[in-house]
C-alpha positions as CSV (number, residue, x, y, z in Angstrom):
1,X,-4.2,14.3,8.5
2,X,-7.7,12.8,8.2
3,X,-8.1,9.4,6.7
4,X,-9.4,8.5,3.2
5,X,-11.3,5.4,2.3
6,X,-11.1,2.7,-0.3
7,X,-14.0,0.4,-1.1
8,X,-13.4,-3.0,-2.7
9,X,-14.8,-6.5,-2.9
10,X,-14.2,-8.6,0.2
11,X,-12.5,-11.1,-2.2
12,X,-9.5,-8.8,-2.2
13,X,-9.1,-8.7,1.6
14,X,-6.2,-11.2,1.8
15,X,-4.2,-9.6,-1.0
16,X,-4.7,-6.1,0.5
17,X,-3.7,-7.3,4.0
18,X,-0.5,-8.8,2.6
19,X,0.4,-6.4,-0.2
20,X,-1.6,-3.2,0.4
21,X,-3.6,-1.4,-2.2
22,X,-1.8,-2.2,-5.5
23,X,-3.6,-1.6,-8.7
24,X,-1.2,-4.0,-10.5
25,X,-2.6,-6.9,-8.4
26,X,-6.2,-6.4,-9.5
27,X,-7.7,-9.6,-10.5
28,X,-9.5,-11.4,-7.7
29,X,-12.6,-9.3,-8.4
30,X,-13.6,-6.5,-10.8
31,X,-13.4,-3.0,-9.6
32,X,-16.3,-1.5,-7.6
33,X,-17.5,0.1,-10.8
34,X,-17.4,-3.2,-12.6
35,X,-14.2,-2.8,-14.7
36,X,-12.2,-6.0,-15.0
37,X,-8.9,-4.0,-15.4
38,X,-7.6,-0.9,-13.5
39,X,-9.1,2.3,-14.7
40,X,-6.1,4.3,-13.4
41,X,-2.6,3.5,-12.3
42,X,-3.5,4.0,-8.6
43,X,-6.3,3.5,-6.1
44,X,-9.5,5.4,-5.9
45,X,-10.1,7.0,-2.5
46,X,-13.1,8.7,-0.9
47,X,-12.5,11.7,1.4
48,X,-14.9,10.5,4.1
49,X,-17.1,7.5,5.0
50,X,-20.2,9.3,3.7
51,X,-18.6,9.4,0.2
52,X,-17.3,5.8,0.7
53,X,-21.0,4.8,1.1
54,X,-21.6,6.0,-2.5
55,X,-19.1,3.4,-3.7
56,X,-20.6,0.7,-1.4
57,X,-23.9,1.3,-3.1
58,X,-22.3,1.3,-6.6
59,X,-20.8,-2.2,-6.1
60,X,-21.3,-3.3,-9.7
61,X,-19.8,-6.8,-9.1
62,X,-22.2,-7.4,-6.1
63,X,-21.3,-9.4,-3.0
64,X,-19.7,-8.3,0.2
65,X,-17.5,-5.2,0.2
66,X,-14.8,-3.9,2.5
67,X,-14.1,-0.3,3.4
68,X,-10.5,0.4,4.2
69,X,-9.2,3.5,5.9
70,X,-6.0,4.8,4.3
71,X,-3.8,7.0,6.5
72,X,-1.1,9.4,5.4
73,X,-2.8,10.8,2.3
74,X,-3.0,14.6,1.7
75,X,-5.2,16.2,-0.8
76,X,-2.1,17.3,-2.8
77,X,-1.2,13.6,-3.3
78,X,-4.5,12.9,-5.2
79,X,-5.2,13.1,-8.9
80,X,-8.6,13.3,-10.5
81,X,-9.8,10.7,-13.0
82,X,-11.6,11.8,-16.2
83,X,-14.9,10.7,-14.4
84,X,-14.1,13.1,-11.6
85,X,-13.1,10.7,-8.9
86,X,-10.0,11.1,-6.7
87,X,-7.2,8.5,-6.9
88,X,-3.8,8.1,-5.4
89,X,-1.2,7.1,-7.9
90,X,1.1,4.3,-6.8
91,X,0.8,1.6,-4.1
92,X,-0.4,2.0,-0.5
93,X,1.5,-0.3,1.8
94,X,-0.5,-2.5,4.2
95,X,0.8,-0.7,7.3
96,X,-1.1,2.5,6.2
97,X,-4.4,0.5,5.9
98,X,-7.1,-0.4,8.5
99,X,-10.2,-2.5,7.6
100,X,-13.0,-0.4,9.1
101,X,-16.1,-2.1,7.7
102,X,-17.2,-5.1,5.8
103,X,-20.8,-5.4,4.6
104,X,-23.2,-6.7,2.0
105,X,-24.4,-4.1,-0.3
106,X,-28.0,-3.9,-1.5
107,X,-28.5,-3.3,-5.1
108,X,-31.8,-2.3,-6.6
109,X,-33.1,-5.1,-8.8
């Protein structure tokens, strides 16, 4: 089963490492699209690193971002948000996550 990817502020790294991806714990930083509260009851996932780069570039809050690989997700597990993005309802435990990249995004000014 190929991995999926989640992009988030690097400020969330400690919480994710300890608790996994849990939309109820959002608070250290806004979502990658800039929302201060969860947009869905789940975690947005990209199907590949190319798509994850779209979210790295989006980075509305600015600052360094992390890209996490999420294992054990099948396409049937995903739902679609009204905006057309895939998300996994529920919590992803830390043992199914691997930090694959951290970087500064470059926003056009």
